[in-house]
VMD Tcl script that draws the C-alpha trace (Angstrom):
set ca {
  {233.66 44.66 72.43}
  {233.29 45.94 76.30}
  {229.98 45.55 78.36}
  {228.94 49.18 78.24}
  {229.13 49.14 74.27}
  {227.11 45.94 74.28}
  {224.53 47.10 76.89}
  {224.38 50.31 74.64}
  {223.42 48.14 71.35}
  {220.98 46.06 73.34}
  {219.04 49.10 74.69}
  {219.03 50.67 71.38}
  {217.79 47.40 69.91}
  {215.30 46.95 72.46}
  {213.92 50.51 71.82}
  {213.61 49.72 68.11}
  {211.89 46.39 68.75}
  {209.38 47.97 71.06}
  {208.52 50.72 68.74}
  {208.39 48.36 65.76}
  {206.05 45.81 67.43}
  {203.67 48.37 68.78}
  {203.21 50.10 65.48}
  {202.87 46.79 63.61}
  {200.27 45.45 66.32}
  {198.31 48.78 65.68}
  {198.48 49.68 69.17}
  {200.43 52.92 68.80}
  {200.91 55.65 66.03}
  {204.07 57.45 66.47}
  {203.40 61.17 65.56}
  {206.54 62.22 67.50}
  {209.18 60.12 69.01}
  {211.42 63.19 69.36}
  {211.95 62.14 72.89}
  {213.71 58.81 71.75}
  {216.04 60.47 69.35}
  {218.05 62.48 71.96}
  {218.37 59.56 74.39}
  {222.08 59.41 75.08}
  {222.26 55.76 74.43}
  {220.50 56.38 71.06}
  {223.19 59.37 70.26}
  {225.83 57.21 71.03}
  {224.90 54.15 68.96}
  {224.33 56.42 66.15}
  {227.72 57.75 66.37}
  {229.23 54.38 66.38}
  {227.36 53.40 63.33}
  {228.37 56.45 61.49}
  {231.99 56.03 62.56}
  {231.84 52.40 61.61}
  {230.72 53.46 58.06}
  {233.17 56.02 57.71}
  {230.33 58.51 57.47}
  {230.74 61.67 55.22}
  {230.56 65.35 56.49}
  {227.22 66.86 56.96}
  {226.12 70.11 56.52}
  {228.45 71.27 59.47}
  {231.34 70.11 57.38}
  {232.75 68.10 60.31}
  {234.57 65.02 59.64}
  {234.79 62.01 61.81}
  {238.35 62.91 62.49}
  {237.29 66.62 63.40}
  {234.70 65.11 65.71}
  {236.97 63.03 67.43}
  {239.69 65.90 67.73}
  {236.80 68.21 69.21}
  {235.63 65.27 71.71}
  {232.68 62.69 70.96}
  {231.17 63.26 74.09}
  {231.08 67.06 74.08}
  {229.95 66.85 70.38}
  {226.97 64.30 71.21}
  {225.89 66.48 74.48}
  {225.66 69.56 72.16}
  {223.58 67.70 69.73}
  {221.27 66.45 72.57}
  {220.82 70.02 73.99}
  {219.99 71.66 70.56}
  {217.50 68.46 70.12}
  {216.06 68.95 73.58}
  {215.78 72.74 73.47}
  {214.22 72.82 70.00}
  {211.20 70.68 70.84}
}
mol new
graphics top color blue
foreach p $ca { graphics top sphere $p radius 0.5 }
foreach p [lrange $ca 0 end-1] q [lrange $ca 1 end] { graphics top cylinder $p $q radius 0.2 }
display resetview
């Protein structure tokens, strides 16, 4: 595993851990964590997990192979833009 991939995993795990601990201690209630979903590192880690699990096509009917042919970075950037603009 390269250093960038490990760093992405670490950042996402740290985010998950911080959200969990804050909620568990009752310090925060998360009514909207939308801004965390469209973080580039979160989207990239999500993609890696879907790919590792051989995820099935969603409502867009795109397979993993389709996305890789299209360009993962381009696909994730478009998802990020849609999420940001629909807030």
